C-alpha positions as CSV (number, residue, x, y, z in Angstrom):
1,M,-4.8,53.4,-16.8
2,D,-3.4,50.5,-14.7
3,S,-6.8,48.8,-14.6
4,H,-7.1,49.1,-18.4
5,R,-3.6,47.6,-18.8
6,N,-4.5,44.7,-16.4
7,E,-7.7,44.0,-18.3
8,S,-5.8,44.0,-21.7
9,Q,-3.2,41.6,-20.2
10,R,-5.9,39.3,-18.9
11,E,-7.6,39.2,-22.3
12,S,-4.2,38.5,-23.9
13,E,-3.6,35.6,-21.5
14,M,-7.1,34.2,-22.1
15,V,-6.4,34.1,-25.9
16,T,-3.3,32.0,-25.3
17,K,-4.9,29.5,-23.0
18,P,-6.5,26.3,-24.3
19,H,-10.2,26.8,-24.9
20,F,-12.7,24.0,-24.2
21,V,-16.3,24.1,-25.4
22,V,-18.4,22.0,-23.1
23,I,-22.0,21.1,-24.3
24,P,-23.9,19.2,-21.6
25,W,-26.6,16.8,-22.6
26,L,-30.0,18.1,-21.8
27,A,-30.8,16.0,-18.7
28,T,-30.3,17.2,-15.1
29,S,-28.3,14.2,-14.0
30,H,-25.9,14.7,-17.0
31,M,-25.5,18.4,-16.6
32,I,-24.3,18.5,-13.1
33,P,-21.2,16.3,-13.5
34,I,-20.1,17.8,-16.9
35,V,-20.4,21.3,-15.5
36,D,-18.2,20.2,-12.6
37,I,-15.7,18.9,-15.2
38,A,-15.8,22.3,-16.9
39,C,-15.0,23.9,-13.5
40,L,-12.1,21.6,-13.0
41,L,-10.7,22.4,-16.5
42,A,-10.9,26.1,-15.6
43,A,-9.2,25.5,-12.2
44,H,-6.3,24.0,-14.2
45,G,-6.0,27.1,-16.4
46,A,-8.2,26.5,-19.3
47,V,-10.8,28.9,-20.8
48,V,-14.2,27.2,-20.9
49,T,-17.4,28.0,-22.7
50,I,-20.4,26.1,-21.6
51,I,-23.2,26.1,-24.1
52,T,-26.7,25.3,-22.8
53,T,-30.3,26.4,-23.2
54,P,-32.1,29.3,-21.5
55,A,-34.1,27.1,-19.2
56,S,-31.0,25.3,-18.0
57,A,-28.7,28.3,-17.7
58,R,-29.6,28.9,-14.0
59,L,-28.7,25.4,-13.0
60,V,-25.5,25.6,-14.9
61,Q,-24.5,29.0,-13.6
62,S,-25.3,28.0,-10.0
63,R,-23.0,25.0,-10.3
64,V,-20.3,27.2,-11.7
65,D,-20.8,29.7,-8.8
66,R,-20.4,26.8,-6.3
67,A,-16.8,26.3,-7.4
68,G,-15.9,29.7,-5.9
69,D,-12.8,31.4,-7.2
70,Q,-11.1,28.4,-8.6
71,G,-10.8,29.7,-12.2
72,T,-14.4,30.3,-12.7
73,S,-13.6,33.8,-14.1
74,R,-12.4,31.8,-17.2
75,I,-15.9,30.2,-17.6
76,T,-18.5,31.7,-19.9
77,V,-22.1,30.3,-19.8
78,T,-23.6,30.8,-23.3
79,T,-27.3,30.2,-24.0
80,I,-28.7,29.1,-27.4
81,P,-32.5,29.0,-27.8
82,F,-33.9,25.5,-27.8
83,P,-36.7,24.9,-30.3
84,A,-39.1,23.2,-28.0
85,T,-42.4,24.4,-29.4
86,E,-41.2,24.1,-33.0
87,A,-40.7,20.4,-32.3
88,G,-44.1,20.0,-30.7
89,L,-42.9,20.1,-27.1
90,P,-44.4,22.2,-24.3
91,E,-42.8,25.7,-24.0
92,G,-39.8,25.5,-21.7
93,C,-39.4,21.8,-22.0
94,E,-35.6,21.9,-22.5
95,R,-34.4,18.8,-20.6
96,V,-35.3,15.2,-21.3
97,D,-36.4,14.6,-17.7
98,H,-39.0,17.3,-18.2
99,V,-40.6,15.6,-21.2
100,P,-44.2,14.9,-20.1
101,S,-44.8,11.6,-21.9
102,P,-42.9,8.8,-23.8
103,D,-44.6,9.8,-27.0
104,M,-42.7,13.1,-27.0
105,V,-39.3,11.6,-26.6
106,P,-38.6,11.4,-30.4
107,S,-39.7,15.1,-30.7
108,F,-37.2,16.0,-27.9
109,F,-34.3,14.4,-29.8
110,D,-35.4,16.1,-33.0
111,A,-35.3,19.4,-31.1
112,A,-31.8,18.6,-29.8
113,M,-30.6,18.1,-33.4
114,Q,-32.0,21.5,-34.3
115,F,-30.3,22.9,-31.2
116,G,-27.0,21.6,-32.7
117,D,-27.8,23.5,-35.9
118,A,-28.0,26.7,-33.9
119,V,-24.9,26.0,-31.8
120,A,-22.7,25.5,-34.9
121,P,-22.7,29.1,-36.3
122,H,-22.0,30.4,-32.8
123,C,-18.9,28.2,-32.5
124,R,-17.7,29.2,-36.0
125,L,-17.8,32.9,-34.9
126,M,-15.4,32.3,-32.0
127,S,-12.6,33.9,-33.8
128,Q,-10.7,35.4,-30.9
129,R,-10.9,32.2,-28.8
130,R,-11.2,29.5,-31.3
131,P,-12.1,26.2,-29.6
132,N,-9.2,23.8,-29.0
133,C,-11.4,20.9,-27.8
134,F,-15.1,19.9,-27.6
135,V,-16.5,17.9,-24.7
136,A,-20.1,16.9,-25.6
137,G,-22.9,15.1,-23.8
138,I,-24.0,11.7,-24.9
139,S,-26.7,12.6,-27.4
140,H,-25.3,15.7,-28.9
141,T,-24.3,13.5,-31.8
142,W,-23.7,16.4,-34.1
143,A,-20.8,17.7,-32.1
144,H,-18.1,15.6,-33.7
145,V,-19.0,16.9,-37.2
146,L,-18.7,20.5,-35.9
147,A,-15.4,19.7,-34.2
148,R,-13.9,18.2,-37.4
149,E,-15.0,21.2,-39.4
150,L,-13.1,23.4,-36.9
151,G,-10.1,21.1,-36.8
152,T,-10.4,20.3,-33.1
153,P,-10.7,17.0,-31.2
154,C,-14.0,16.0,-29.7
155,F,-14.6,13.9,-26.5
156,I,-17.9,12.3,-25.4
157,F,-19.2,12.3,-21.9
158,H,-21.9,9.7,-21.5
159,G,-22.5,10.2,-17.8
160,F,-22.0,6.4,-17.4
161,C,-19.2,4.6,-15.4
162,A,-16.4,2.8,-17.3
163,F,-17.9,-0.6,-16.3
164,S,-21.3,0.1,-17.9
165,L,-19.6,1.6,-21.0
166,L,-17.5,-1.6,-21.3
167,C,-20.7,-3.7,-21.1
168,C,-22.3,-1.5,-23.8
169,E,-19.2,-1.9,-26.0
170,Y,-19.4,-5.7,-25.6
171,L,-23.1,-5.6,-26.5
172,N,-22.4,-3.5,-29.6
173,T,-19.6,-5.8,-30.7
174,H,-20.8,-9.3,-29.8
175,K,-24.6,-8.8,-29.7
176,P,-25.5,-11.6,-27.2
177,H,-28.8,-10.0,-26.5
178,E,-30.0,-10.6,-30.0
179,A,-29.6,-14.4,-29.6
180,V,-32.0,-14.8,-26.6
181,A,-35.5,-16.3,-27.1
182,S,-37.3,-13.8,-24.8
183,P,-36.6,-10.5,-23.1
184,D,-36.4,-12.2,-19.7
185,E,-33.8,-14.8,-20.7
186,L,-30.4,-14.4,-19.0
187,F,-27.2,-14.1,-20.9
188,D,-23.6,-13.5,-20.1
189,V,-21.7,-10.2,-20.5
190,P,-18.2,-11.4,-19.6
191,V,-16.3,-8.1,-19.5
192,L,-14.6,-8.2,-16.2
193,P,-13.5,-11.7,-15.2
194,P,-13.7,-13.4,-12.7
195,F,-16.9,-11.4,-11.9
196,E,-20.0,-12.8,-13.4
197,C,-22.4,-10.4,-15.2
198,R,-25.7,-11.9,-16.3
199,L,-28.5,-9.7,-17.6
200,T,-31.8,-9.9,-19.5
201,R,-32.5,-7.9,-22.6
202,R,-35.2,-6.1,-20.7
203,Q,-32.5,-4.7,-18.3
204,L,-30.4,-3.1,-21.0
205,P,-30.0,0.5,-22.0
206,L,-32.5,1.9,-24.5
207,Q,-30.5,1.3,-27.7
208,F,-30.4,-2.5,-27.0
209,L,-34.1,-3.0,-26.3
210,P,-36.2,-4.9,-28.8
211,S,-38.4,-1.9,-29.5
212,C,-36.6,1.5,-29.3
213,P,-38.7,4.6,-30.0
214,I,-35.7,6.6,-31.1
215,E,-33.9,3.9,-33.1
216,D,-32.4,6.3,-35.6
217,R,-31.0,8.6,-32.9
218,M,-29.4,5.5,-31.2
219,R,-27.7,4.7,-34.5
220,E,-26.4,8.2,-34.6
221,L,-25.1,7.8,-31.0
222,R,-23.1,4.7,-32.1
223,E,-21.7,6.6,-35.0
224,F,-20.8,9.4,-32.5
225,E,-19.1,7.0,-30.2
226,L,-17.0,5.5,-33.1
227,A,-16.0,9.0,-34.4
228,V,-14.9,10.8,-31.2
229,D,-11.3,11.1,-30.1
230,G,-11.8,9.9,-26.6
231,I,-14.2,9.2,-23.7
232,V,-14.5,11.1,-20.4
233,V,-15.8,9.2,-17.4
234,N,-16.7,10.5,-14.0
235,S,-14.9,7.8,-12.1
236,F,-11.4,6.8,-11.0
237,E,-9.1,3.9,-11.7
238,E,-9.1,2.3,-8.3
239,L,-12.9,2.0,-8.2
240,E,-13.8,0.0,-11.2
241,R,-11.3,-2.8,-11.2
242,D,-9.5,-2.1,-14.5
243,S,-12.7,-1.2,-16.4
244,A,-11.3,2.0,-17.8
245,A,-8.2,0.3,-19.2
246,R,-10.4,-2.5,-20.7
247,L,-12.7,0.1,-22.2
248,A,-9.7,1.9,-23.8
249,A,-8.5,-1.4,-25.2
250,A,-12.0,-2.4,-26.5
251,T,-12.7,0.9,-28.2
252,G,-9.3,2.0,-29.2
253,K,-10.1,5.4,-27.7
254,K,-8.4,7.4,-24.9
255,V,-10.4,7.1,-21.7
256,F,-10.0,9.9,-19.1
257,A,-11.2,9.0,-15.6
258,V,-11.6,12.3,-13.9
259,G,-13.9,11.7,-11.0
260,P,-15.5,11.7,-8.6
261,V,-16.2,15.3,-9.7
262,S,-18.8,15.8,-6.9
263,L,-15.8,16.0,-4.5
264,S,-14.7,19.2,-6.1
265,H,-17.4,20.8,-4.0
266,S,-17.5,20.4,-0.2
267,P,-21.0,19.5,0.9
268,T,-20.8,22.5,3.2
269,V,-20.1,24.9,0.4
270,H,-22.9,27.3,-0.2
271,D,-25.4,26.0,-2.6
272,P,-27.9,28.6,-3.9
273,R,-30.7,26.0,-4.2
274,A,-30.1,24.8,-0.6
275,A,-30.2,28.4,0.7
276,A,-33.5,29.0,-1.1
277,S,-35.1,25.7,-0.2
278,D,-37.1,25.3,3.0
279,D,-37.1,21.5,2.2
280,A,-33.3,21.5,2.3
281,K,-33.2,23.2,5.6
282,R,-35.8,20.8,7.0
283,C,-33.8,17.8,5.8
284,M,-30.7,18.9,7.6
285,A,-32.4,19.9,10.8
286,W,-34.3,16.6,10.9
287,L,-31.1,14.6,10.4
288,E,-29.5,16.5,13.3
289,A,-32.0,14.9,15.6
290,K,-31.2,11.3,14.5
291,E,-28.6,8.8,15.8
292,A,-25.5,8.0,13.8
293,R,-26.0,5.7,10.8
294,S,-29.7,5.2,11.7
295,V,-31.4,6.9,8.8
296,L,-32.4,5.3,5.5
297,Y,-32.2,7.8,2.6
298,V,-34.5,7.0,-0.4
299,S,-34.2,8.8,-3.6
300,F,-34.5,7.8,-7.3
301,G,-32.8,10.7,-9.0
302,S,-34.1,13.7,-11.0
303,A,-36.1,11.5,-13.4
304,G,-37.1,8.7,-11.0
305,R,-40.9,8.6,-11.0
306,M,-43.0,5.5,-10.5
307,P,-46.6,4.7,-11.0
308,P,-48.9,5.7,-8.1
309,A,-49.7,2.1,-7.1
310,Q,-46.1,1.2,-6.9
311,L,-45.3,4.4,-5.0
312,M,-47.9,3.4,-2.4
313,Q,-46.4,0.0,-2.0
314,L,-43.0,1.5,-1.5
315,G,-44.5,4.0,1.0
316,M,-46.1,1.3,3.1
317,A,-42.8,-0.6,3.3
318,L,-41.0,2.5,4.3
319,V,-43.3,3.7,7.0
320,S,-43.4,0.2,8.6
321,C,-39.6,-0.3,8.7
322,P,-37.8,0.2,12.1
323,W,-35.5,2.8,10.7
324,P,-36.0,6.6,10.3
325,V,-36.6,7.3,6.6
326,L,-35.8,10.4,4.5
327,W,-37.8,9.9,1.3
328,V,-37.5,12.2,-1.7
329,I,-40.5,12.0,-4.0
330,K,-40.3,13.5,-7.4
331,G,-43.4,14.5,-9.2
332,A,-45.5,14.6,-6.0
333,G,-47.6,17.4,-7.3
334,S,-49.0,15.3,-10.1
335,L,-50.0,12.3,-7.9
336,P,-53.7,11.3,-7.6
337,D,-55.5,12.8,-4.7
338,D,-55.8,9.6,-2.8
339,V,-52.1,9.1,-2.9
340,K,-51.5,12.6,-1.7
341,E,-53.9,12.1,1.1
342,W,-52.1,8.9,2.1
343,L,-48.8,10.7,2.1
344,R,-50.3,13.5,4.3
345,E,-51.6,11.0,6.8
346,N,-48.6,8.7,7.0
347,T,-45.5,10.8,6.4
348,D,-44.1,14.0,7.8
349,A,-43.6,17.0,5.5
350,D,-42.6,19.5,8.2
351,G,-39.4,18.0,9.6
352,V,-40.8,17.2,13.1
353,A,-37.7,16.0,15.0
354,D,-39.2,12.8,16.3
355,S,-41.0,11.7,13.1
356,Q,-40.0,8.4,11.5
357,C,-40.6,9.2,7.8
358,L,-39.7,12.7,6.4
359,A,-41.1,12.9,2.9
360,V,-39.5,15.7,0.7
361,R,-41.6,16.6,-2.3
362,G,-39.1,18.0,-4.7
363,W,-35.4,18.8,-4.6
364,A,-33.1,17.8,-1.7
365,P,-29.4,18.4,-1.1
366,Q,-28.3,14.9,-1.8
367,V,-24.5,15.3,-1.3
368,A,-25.1,17.0,2.1
369,I,-27.6,14.4,3.1
370,L,-25.3,11.5,2.2
371,S,-22.4,13.1,4.0
372,H,-24.4,13.5,7.2
373,P,-23.4,11.0,9.9
374,A,-27.0,10.1,10.6
375,V,-27.4,8.5,7.2
376,G,-26.7,4.7,7.3
377,G,-28.1,3.5,4.0
378,F,-29.3,4.7,0.6
379,V,-32.1,3.1,-1.5
380,T,-31.0,4.3,-5.0
381,H,-32.0,3.9,-8.6
382,C,-28.3,3.3,-9.3
383,G,-27.8,6.4,-11.5
384,W,-24.0,6.8,-11.7
385,G,-24.0,10.3,-10.1
386,S,-25.9,9.1,-7.1
387,T,-23.8,6.0,-6.9
388,L,-20.5,8.0,-6.8
389,E,-21.9,10.4,-4.3
390,S,-22.8,7.5,-2.0
391,I,-19.4,5.8,-2.4
392,A,-17.6,9.1,-1.7
393,A,-19.7,9.5,1.5
394,G,-19.1,5.9,2.6
395,V,-22.9,5.1,2.6
396,P,-23.8,1.5,1.5
397,M,-26.6,1.1,-1.1
398,A,-29.8,-0.9,-1.7
399,A,-30.0,-1.1,-5.4
400,W,-33.3,-0.5,-7.2
401,P,-32.4,0.2,-10.9
402,F,-35.1,1.9,-13.0
403,S,-33.8,2.0,-16.6
404,A,-31.0,3.1,-18.9
405,E,-27.7,1.7,-17.8
406,Q,-28.8,1.4,-14.1
407,F,-29.0,-2.4,-14.1
408,L,-25.4,-2.5,-15.3
409,N,-24.4,-0.2,-12.4
410,E,-26.2,-2.5,-10.0
411,K,-23.9,-5.3,-11.1
412,L,-20.9,-3.2,-10.3
413,I,-22.3,-2.1,-6.9
414,V,-23.5,-5.5,-5.7
415,D,-21.4,-8.1,-7.5
416,V,-18.1,-6.4,-8.3
417,L,-17.5,-4.0,-5.5
418,G,-19.7,-5.5,-2.8
419,I,-20.8,-2.1,-1.5
420,G,-24.5,-2.7,-1.6
421,V,-27.4,-5.2,-1.8
422,S,-30.0,-5.7,-4.5
423,I,-33.6,-4.9,-3.8
424,G,-34.4,-7.7,-6.2
425,V,-35.9,-5.8,-9.0
426,T,-35.7,-7.6,-12.4
427,K,-37.6,-5.4,-14.7
428,P,-37.4,-1.7,-15.5
429,T,-39.9,0.8,-14.2
430,G,-41.9,2.0,-17.1
431,G,-41.6,5.7,-18.0
432,V,-40.3,8.3,-20.3
433,L,-36.8,6.9,-21.0
434,T,-37.9,3.3,-21.3
435,G,-40.4,4.0,-23.9
436,G,-43.0,2.4,-21.7
437,S,-46.4,3.7,-20.7
438,G,-45.3,4.3,-17.1
439,E,-47.9,1.8,-15.8
440,E,-45.6,-1.2,-15.3
441,K,-44.9,-1.8,-11.7
442,V,-42.5,-3.9,-9.6
443,D,-44.1,-5.6,-6.7
444,V,-42.3,-4.2,-3.6
445,G,-44.4,-4.3,-0.5
446,T,-44.4,-5.1,3.2
447,E,-45.8,-8.5,2.6
448,Q,-42.6,-9.7,0.8
449,K,-40.3,-11.9,2.8
450,G,-37.6,-12.4,0.2
451,P,-34.7,-10.2,-0.8
452,P,-36.7,-7.1,-1.6
453,F,-36.6,-4.9,1.5
454,S,-35.8,-7.8,3.8
455,F,-33.1,-5.6,5.4
456,L,-35.7,-3.1,6.3
457,H,-37.7,-5.5,8.5
458,C,-34.9,-6.9,10.7
459,N,-35.0,-6.0,14.4
460,R,-33.1,-2.8,15.2
461,E,-32.1,-4.3,18.6
462,H,-30.2,-7.1,16.8
463,T,-27.9,-4.8,15.0
464,P,-24.9,-3.1,16.6
465,T,-25.9,0.3,18.2
466,G,-29.2,0.1,16.3
467,R,-27.6,1.2,13.0
468,M,-28.4,0.2,9.5
469,P,-27.8,-3.5,8.8
470,L,-26.1,-2.8,5.5
471,P,-22.3,-3.5,5.3
472,P,-20.1,-0.4,5.2
473,P,-18.5,0.1,1.8
474,P,-14.7,-0.7,1.9
475,I,-13.7,1.6,-0.9
476,H,-15.1,5.0,0.0
477,S,-11.8,6.2,1.7
478,V,-10.1,5.9,-1.7
479,A,-12.5,8.3,-3.5
480,P,-11.4,11.6,-2.0
481,R,-7.8,10.9,-2.9
482,A,-8.9,10.1,-6.5
483,S,-10.6,13.4,-7.3
């Protein structure tokens, strides 16, 4: 009888608490931080419904489970079927980073709109726990219409930092990129004086490129941005030098800086993927055998794949540098046989303690790796999640942006904050989200003597204690206090 009364009391309390509906955009790098935000909302007393697809439910639930008992009993993960095959996509292709070719990107966005059509009736039937607020990922552009119908506010989570969003707002308003004579001509984006921000059109996010394969969807994104009640960013005020306040002034929207949300989880907290992954165990054991700040960590995010010839050039640079290297390779299974053979002959896949280049073919526990005292530098694609994780761990970066807003993030890392160096890449790496064929390559090889990889080829004996020659970031100690 008492248990029945307690359950009834719990249900009554749940009805009176604010109810957030969180709808992550269907990309791995976007899902992780927005689910962390959902967990933080629950930890502060809110009821949260996370709506995702069947193929992504395991990732979402594992992230919720990592939060432990901090309000996660108030989180419900709801799955709605994703119409992949109906849109002409492979069965189970339910995240944009799983789309096999650029030609299928428009079909994925079409499927995401149909997914919204299926989400709407589910939300309308939430009679007992009617939503009080929607937080929707960047390209769920239908969410604000549903929120208005239900009489609730809607906030957008781009997955970008405030500085990059401020740059995008300037581009949308002033359109300096439309006045250049070529895609490689530099122009100013003066959003954060006195810092200089000069870019080429080729380096801009997808919606600003001369040829956009999903132009209609990008127009819908802009309408979504203009219609929402506010913006949620995974960042903190002290980090971005007034960018959040400037973004609020430029857009007229409330801007909530709630990060770094990765710090809501200790890197030592049990992670189901790490427990099940032999690669993860090998990574951590291999790092234990290395000197403090001696290891270069190389990873380009969940979608960071490069053409085989470029990957080979990178590999040759990494195996010849004087620093131990932990290199995460995505899509290794689809590489040509000659590249696979080269990797087998020149890198270590087994975690041999005295090896110089451990190559992980798949997922690796990035937060735990960056937090390990052996790691002294991070070659990164400048995705915002990876950037924040590196800052929080106090690991300086070598910036190699691939696409999307990553060239904007590089400006923040190198020019504004001074917590990294540029590899020297000036053009995006072709692939699914650039609309390119994936065959463009950036020349990065051991023969180069200029800025790209020059820090890899210095003499270890000429650096203090043989550690990485990158400068330690001055701001990382602020990050834990901000979260």
